[in-house]
C-alpha positions in Angstrom: 18.4 8.3 7.9 18.9 4.9 6.2 21.4 4.8 3.3 19.2 2.3 1.5 16.7 3.6 -1.1 13.1 3.8 0.2 10.0 4.1 -1.9 6.3 4.5 -1.0 4.0 2.6 -3.3 0.3 3.4 -3.3 -2.5 1.3 -4.7 -6.2 1.7 -5.1 -8.6 -1.2 -5.1 -12.3 -1.1 -5.9 -15.3 -3.4 -6.3 -16.7 -4.0 -9.8 -19.5 -6.5 -10.4 -18.7 -8.1 -7.0 -15.0 -8.5 -7.9 -12.0 -6.8 -6.3 -10.0 -4.8 -9.0 -6.7 -3.0 -8.9 -7.2 0.7 -9.8 -4.7 3.5 -10.1 -1.3 3.1 -8.4 2.0 4.9 -8.2 5.3 5.3 -6.3 7.0 8.2 -4.6 10.1 8.8 -2.5 8.1 10.9 0.0 5.4 9.3 2.2 3.3 12.5 2.5 3.2 12.9 -1.3 2.2 9.3 -1.8 -0.6 9.9 0.8 -1.8 12.9 -1.2 -1.7 11.0 -4.5 -3.7 8.1 -2.9 -6.2 10.5 -1.4 -6.8 12.2 -4.8 -7.2 8.9 -6.6 -9.7 7.6 -4.0 -11.8 10.7 -4.3 -12.3 10.1 -8.0 -14.3 6.9 -7.2 -18.1 7.0 -6.6 -19.1 5.7 -3.1 -20.7 2.6 -4.5 -17.3 1.5 -5.9 -16.2 0.7 -2.3 -12.8 2.0 -3.0 -9.9 1.6 -0.6 -6.2 2.0 -0.8 -2.9 1.3 0.8 0.6 2.6 1.0 3.5 0.2 1.2 7.0 1.0 2.1 9.7 -0.7 0.0 13.3 -0.6 1.1 15.9 -1.7 -1.4 19.1 -3.4 -0.2 21.7 -3.0 -3.0 24.4 -4.4 -0.8 22.9 -7.9 -1.2 23.6 -10.0 -4.2 21.3 -10.2 -6.0 19.7 -6.9 -4.8 16.8 -7.5 -2.5 14.0 -5.5 -1.1 11.5 -5.7 1.7 7.9 -4.4 1.3 5.3 -3.9 4.0 2.0 -2.0 4.3 2.2 1.1 6.4 -1.2 2.9 5.8 -4.6 1.8 4.7 -7.2 4.3 3.5 -11.0 4.1 2.9 -13.4 6.4 1.3 -16.4 7.0 3.5 -20.0 7.9 2.3 -19.3 11.6 2.7 -16.3 11.4 0.4 -13.7 11.8 3.2 -10.6 9.6 3.3 -10.2 7.7 6.6 -6.6 6.6 7.4 -5.5 3.7 9.5 -1.9 3.0 10.4 -0.9 -0.6 9.8 1.3 -2.4 12.4 4.7 -3.2 10.9 5.8 -6.8 11.1 9.3 -8.0 10.4 10.0 -10.8 7.9 10.8 -13.1 10.9 7.4 -12.3 12.5 5.6 -13.1 9.3 7.5 -16.4 8.9 6.8 -17.4 12.5 3.0 -16.7 12.0 2.8 -18.9 8.9 1.4 -16.0 6.8 2.8 -14.7 3.6 3.7 -11.1 2.9 1.8 -11.1 -0.4 2.8 -10.4 -3.9 1.7 -6.8 -4.1 -1.3 -7.7 -6.2 -3.9 -7.5 -3.4 -3.7 -11.3 -2.9 -2.8 -11.2 0.7 
């Protein structure tokens, strides 16, 4: 197990009047708990809200000065018409792979 602190951040996004909005969000030290919290939050939305969510893993490096962290998406979830949550694992990319591709990691506000 890594000695660096790890957090799992979950976020819900939904559509309102044709615009993408940030809904409920939270953080947990346990991935399974974060998944349960995201699932519960998604199920509170009506199907026409087109709600979806994601779980990002954040690893803090307190040995760096100033302290740094890396953040990447590990799970994406969608609410289907029947009210079930469908999960998709997201391929992890390293910071070097992101830099080589010319993409940005995003700022955590859904602006990727």
